[in-house]
C-alpha positions as CSV (number, residue, x, y, z in Angstrom):
1,M,3.2,46.7,-18.3
2,T,4.2,43.5,-16.6
3,D,2.0,40.5,-16.4
4,P,0.3,39.9,-13.0
5,P,2.1,37.3,-10.7
6,T,1.2,33.7,-11.2
7,P,-1.0,32.4,-8.3
8,P,0.3,29.5,-6.2
9,P,-0.5,26.0,-7.2
10,A,-3.8,24.7,-5.7
11,G,-3.4,22.8,-2.5
12,R,0.0,24.3,-1.6
13,L,0.1,24.7,2.1
14,A,-3.7,24.4,1.8
15,P,-4.8,24.1,5.4
16,L,-2.9,27.2,6.3
17,R,-5.1,29.3,4.0
18,G,-8.5,27.8,5.0
19,G,-10.6,25.3,3.0
20,A,-14.0,24.0,2.2
21,G,-15.0,22.6,5.6
22,G,-17.9,20.6,4.3
23,T,-15.7,18.9,1.6
24,V,-13.0,18.1,4.2
25,L,-15.7,16.5,6.5
26,K,-17.0,14.4,3.6
27,R,-13.5,13.2,2.8
28,A,-12.9,12.5,6.5
29,A,-16.1,10.5,6.6
30,V,-15.1,8.5,3.5
31,I,-11.7,7.8,5.0
32,G,-13.2,6.7,8.3
33,G,-15.5,4.4,6.5
34,A,-12.7,2.9,4.5
35,V,-10.6,2.4,7.6
36,A,-13.6,0.7,9.3
37,V,-14.0,-1.7,6.4
38,A,-10.3,-2.5,6.3
39,I,-10.4,-3.3,10.0
40,A,-13.5,-5.4,9.6
41,V,-11.9,-7.4,6.8
42,A,-8.7,-7.9,8.9
43,L,-10.9,-9.2,11.7
44,V,-12.6,-11.7,9.4
45,Q,-9.2,-12.8,8.0
46,S,-7.4,-13.1,11.2
47,G,-10.2,-14.5,13.3
48,S,-8.8,-12.7,16.3
49,G,-10.1,-9.4,17.6
50,L,-7.1,-9.1,19.9
51,V,-4.6,-9.4,17.0
52,V,-6.5,-6.7,15.0
53,W,-6.8,-4.4,18.0
54,Q,-3.1,-4.7,18.7
55,S,-2.3,-3.9,15.1
56,V,-4.6,-0.8,15.2
57,V,-3.0,0.5,18.4
58,T,0.5,-0.1,17.3
59,G,-0.2,1.4,13.9
60,L,-1.7,4.6,15.3
61,L,1.2,5.1,17.7
62,M,3.8,4.7,15.0
63,G,1.7,6.8,12.6
64,G,2.0,9.8,14.9
65,L,5.8,9.7,14.3
66,Y,5.4,9.3,10.6
67,G,3.1,12.3,10.6
68,L,5.6,14.5,12.4
69,V,8.4,13.5,9.9
70,A,6.0,14.2,7.0
71,M,4.9,17.6,8.5
72,G,8.4,18.9,8.2
73,L,8.7,17.6,4.7
74,T,5.4,19.0,3.5
75,L,6.0,22.4,5.2
76,I,9.2,22.8,3.2
77,F,7.4,21.9,0.0
78,G,4.4,24.1,0.8
79,V,6.5,27.2,1.4
80,L,9.7,26.7,-0.7
81,D,8.4,24.3,-3.3
82,I,11.4,22.1,-2.6
83,V,11.2,18.3,-2.6
84,N,13.9,17.5,0.0
85,F,15.4,14.1,-0.6
86,A,17.9,14.7,2.2
87,H,15.1,14.8,4.8
88,G,15.7,11.2,5.9
89,A,19.5,11.6,6.1
90,L,19.0,14.6,8.3
91,L,16.7,12.6,10.5
92,A,19.5,10.0,10.8
93,I,21.9,12.7,11.9
94,A,19.5,13.6,14.7
95,M,19.3,10.0,15.8
96,F,23.1,9.8,16.0
97,I,23.2,13.1,17.9
98,A,20.9,11.5,20.5
99,F,22.9,8.3,20.6
100,G,26.2,10.2,21.0
101,V,24.9,12.5,23.7
102,V,23.4,9.6,25.7
103,Q,26.6,7.6,25.4
104,A,28.8,10.5,26.4
105,T,26.7,12.0,29.2
106,G,24.1,9.4,30.3
107,L,21.4,12.0,29.6
108,H,17.9,10.8,29.3
109,P,17.2,10.2,25.6
110,Y,14.2,12.5,25.5
111,L,16.2,15.3,27.0
112,T,18.4,15.2,23.9
113,L,15.6,17.0,22.2
114,L,17.0,20.1,23.7
115,I,20.2,19.5,21.7
116,A,19.1,17.7,18.6
117,V,16.2,20.0,17.6
118,P,18.2,23.2,17.7
119,A,21.1,21.5,16.0
120,L,18.9,20.2,13.2
121,F,17.3,23.7,12.8
122,L,20.8,25.2,12.4
123,I,21.8,22.5,9.9
124,G,18.7,23.0,7.9
125,A,19.1,26.7,7.8
126,V,22.8,26.3,6.7
127,V,21.8,23.8,4.0
128,H,19.2,26.1,2.6
129,R,21.2,29.3,2.8
130,G,24.4,27.6,1.5
131,L,23.1,25.2,-1.1
132,L,19.5,25.9,-2.1
133,S,18.9,29.6,-1.9
134,G,21.4,30.7,-4.6
135,S,21.1,30.5,-8.3
136,G,22.5,26.9,-8.3
137,G,19.5,25.7,-6.3
138,A,16.9,27.7,-8.2
139,S,15.7,25.0,-10.7
140,L,13.8,21.9,-9.7
141,E,16.4,19.6,-11.3
142,N,19.2,21.3,-9.3
143,Q,17.3,21.0,-6.0
144,L,16.7,17.3,-6.5
145,L,20.3,16.7,-7.4
146,I,21.6,18.8,-4.5
147,T,19.4,17.2,-1.9
148,L,20.0,13.7,-3.2
149,G,23.7,14.3,-3.2
150,L,23.6,15.7,0.3
151,A,21.7,12.6,1.5
152,L,24.4,10.3,0.1
153,L,27.1,12.5,1.6
154,L,25.5,12.5,5.0
155,E,24.8,8.8,5.0
156,N,28.4,7.9,4.0
157,G,29.7,10.4,6.6
158,L,27.8,8.6,9.3
159,L,29.1,5.3,8.1
160,M,32.7,6.5,8.2
161,F,32.3,8.1,11.6
162,F,30.1,5.6,13.5
163,G,30.5,2.5,11.4
164,A,27.9,0.2,10.0
165,E,27.2,-1.7,13.3
166,P,23.6,-1.0,14.5
167,K,23.3,1.1,17.6
168,N,20.6,1.1,20.3
169,V,19.3,4.0,22.5
170,A,18.0,2.5,25.7
171,L,15.0,4.2,27.4
172,P,15.4,4.1,31.2
173,G,12.3,3.1,33.1
174,D,10.4,1.9,30.0
175,F,7.3,0.0,30.8
176,Q,4.3,-1.8,29.2
177,F,0.6,-1.6,30.0
178,D,-2.6,-3.3,28.9
179,L,-5.0,-1.2,26.8
180,F,-8.2,-3.3,26.5
181,G,-6.0,-6.3,25.7
182,A,-3.4,-4.6,23.5
183,V,0.1,-4.3,24.9
184,V,1.4,-0.8,24.7
185,A,5.1,0.1,25.3
186,G,5.7,3.3,27.2
187,G,8.2,4.4,24.7
188,R,5.6,4.2,21.9
189,L,3.1,6.1,23.9
190,Y,5.6,8.9,24.8
191,A,6.7,9.2,21.1
192,F,3.1,9.4,20.0
193,A,2.2,12.1,22.6
194,G,5.4,14.0,21.8
195,A,4.6,13.9,18.1
196,L,1.1,15.3,18.7
197,L,2.3,18.0,21.0
198,I,5.0,19.1,18.5
199,G,2.5,19.0,15.7
200,A,0.1,21.1,17.7
201,A,2.9,23.6,18.4
202,L,3.8,23.8,14.7
203,F,0.1,24.5,13.8
204,W,-0.1,27.1,16.5
205,L,3.1,28.8,15.2
206,L,1.7,28.9,11.7
207,R,-1.8,30.1,12.7
208,R,-1.3,32.3,15.7
209,T,2.0,34.1,15.5
210,R,3.3,37.0,13.4
211,F,6.0,34.9,11.8
212,G,3.5,32.2,11.0
213,T,1.5,34.8,9.2
214,A,4.6,35.7,7.2
215,I,5.1,32.0,6.4
216,R,1.5,31.7,5.1
217,A,1.8,34.9,3.2
218,V,5.0,33.7,1.4
219,A,3.3,30.3,0.7
220,A,0.3,32.0,-0.7
221,H,2.1,34.6,-2.8
222,G,5.8,35.2,-2.4
223,Q,6.0,38.3,-4.7
224,G,3.0,39.9,-2.9
225,A,4.5,39.2,0.5
226,E,7.8,40.8,-0.5
227,L,6.0,43.9,-1.7
228,V,4.5,44.4,1.7
229,G,7.8,44.1,3.5
230,V,8.2,40.4,4.3
231,N,11.8,39.2,4.0
232,V,11.1,36.2,1.8
233,R,14.6,34.8,1.8
234,R,14.7,34.8,5.6
235,V,11.2,33.2,5.8
236,H,12.5,30.5,3.4
237,T,15.6,29.8,5.4
238,V,13.8,29.7,8.8
239,T,11.0,27.5,7.3
240,F,13.5,25.0,6.0
241,G,15.1,25.0,9.4
242,I,11.8,24.4,11.1
243,G,10.9,21.5,8.7
244,T,14.3,19.9,9.4
245,A,13.9,20.4,13.2
246,C,10.6,18.5,12.9
247,A,12.6,15.6,11.5
248,G,15.1,16.0,14.3
249,A,12.3,15.8,16.9
250,A,10.8,12.7,15.3
251,A,14.2,11.1,15.2
252,V,14.8,11.6,19.0
253,L,11.3,10.3,19.8
254,A,11.8,7.3,17.6
255,A,15.4,6.5,18.6
256,P,14.5,4.2,21.5
257,L,12.1,2.3,19.3
258,V,14.3,1.4,16.4
259,T,17.8,0.1,15.7
260,V,19.9,3.1,14.7
261,T,21.9,2.8,11.5
262,P,23.4,5.3,9.1
263,T,20.9,4.3,6.4
264,L,17.8,4.2,8.6
265,G,16.7,7.6,7.3
266,E,16.0,6.0,3.9
267,Q,13.1,4.0,5.3
268,F,11.6,7.1,7.1
269,N,12.2,9.1,3.9
270,I,10.2,6.7,1.7
271,T,7.4,6.5,4.2
272,A,7.3,10.3,4.7
273,F,7.0,10.9,0.9
274,V,4.1,8.4,0.8
275,V,2.5,10.2,3.7
276,V,3.0,13.7,2.0
277,V,1.4,12.5,-1.2
278,L,-1.4,10.8,0.7
279,G,-2.3,13.8,2.7
280,G,-1.7,16.3,-0.1
281,M,1.5,18.0,-1.0
282,G,1.9,21.1,1.1
283,N,-0.9,20.1,3.5
284,V,0.4,20.2,7.1
285,A,-2.8,18.8,8.7
286,G,-3.1,16.2,6.0
287,A,0.4,15.0,6.8
288,L,-0.6,14.1,10.3
289,V,-3.7,12.3,9.1
290,G,-1.8,10.6,6.4
291,G,0.8,9.4,8.9
292,L,-1.9,7.8,11.1
293,L,-3.3,6.1,8.0
294,I,0.0,4.8,6.8
295,G,0.8,3.5,10.3
296,L,-2.5,1.5,10.2
297,V,-1.8,0.3,6.7
298,E,1.7,-1.0,7.7
299,Q,0.3,-3.0,10.6
300,L,-2.8,-4.3,8.8
301,T,-0.6,-5.5,5.9
302,T,1.0,-8.0,8.3
303,I,-2.5,-9.5,8.7
304,Y,-3.6,-9.3,5.1
305,M,-0.2,-10.5,3.6
306,D,1.4,-12.7,6.2
307,G,5.1,-13.1,5.6
308,Q,5.3,-10.0,3.3
309,S,7.0,-6.7,4.0
310,S,4.7,-4.2,5.7
311,L,5.9,-1.6,3.1
312,L,4.0,-3.6,0.4
313,G,0.7,-2.4,1.6
314,V,2.0,1.1,1.9
315,F,3.1,1.1,-1.7
316,I,-0.2,-0.3,-2.9
317,V,-2.0,2.6,-1.1
318,F,0.5,5.0,-2.6
319,V,-0.1,3.8,-6.2
320,L,-3.9,3.8,-5.7
321,V,-3.8,7.4,-4.5
322,L,-1.6,8.4,-7.4
323,F,-4.1,6.9,-9.9
324,L,-7.4,7.9,-8.2
325,R,-6.6,11.2,-6.5
326,P,-3.0,12.4,-7.4
327,Q,-3.5,15.7,-5.5
328,G,-3.9,13.7,-2.2
329,L,-6.8,13.0,0.1
330,F,-6.9,16.6,1.4
331,G,-5.3,18.4,-1.5
332,R,-7.3,20.4,-4.0
333,A,-7.1,19.9,-7.8
334,A,-6.8,23.0,-9.9
335,G,-10.5,23.1,-10.7
336,E,-11.8,22.5,-7.2
337,G,-13.2,25.2,-5.0
338,G,-12.2,26.0,-1.5
339,G,-11.5,28.8,0.8
340,A,-9.2,31.6,-0.2
């Protein structure tokens, strides 16, 4: 008689299986209180409400993009249990797809979503099926080495093909407007709105569609899902493609806001991993909240630590979360209760 299958780790794709609503609300209240205190301290230190308000607005707008990048990364971990170090390099691929299409055809940058997102989905599916789904990618060590090696290969390929010179993707008709004193660029607002819409579409896919049910079933118990007829290998491949496509969408939305370089994906990769840990590994909704928080932290760091890198504050938060709550703000420890 064989042993019963091992249940999935606590917190893995947690929001897709339900959760303790009261506990989540309490954590949200604590986080909201901490953010309010941080903003109040920044206000005292800067002495300018306008400076703090500008930082808050900019941080939230950029945080939406971070959340979208992290949602793809945490979805892959939640279903496949793969930590994908090539996520940032694949994001850079999408940025150069957008740049190349705009340069060649004059297409509006945001319309390149119709090209970059399907392309990244296919690339992600091929990477999973060709490199990660076989016996060579079965162990955690092999997965880490494969994805890290793939990241180096893609970055150097971009360097060889496009060169190291920074590229810019111009946004036609960009504008600025005043939001209670804060200056908001149209490109940032479009990117934030696009990230929220894509995040909502992803959540709808996971919660309201038949394939989303299959994804949740595989995340909850792969062996059980296979016993009732779910093609687990197909679900894994498509999920990896969807997670990579999320990075592609974020790349196109962010391209007009940044200087495009072959190594830009590294910065997004680092930030995305911090967001995933902050929100809880495998927690899709937590990734969005974590992205907004990290966006705020980045901007407030420029007030707290004038002249220092904005990533310094991000890493401080990262270390504190690892020490105080390693399962993340919305993840569950093994002994914690929650919904089934």
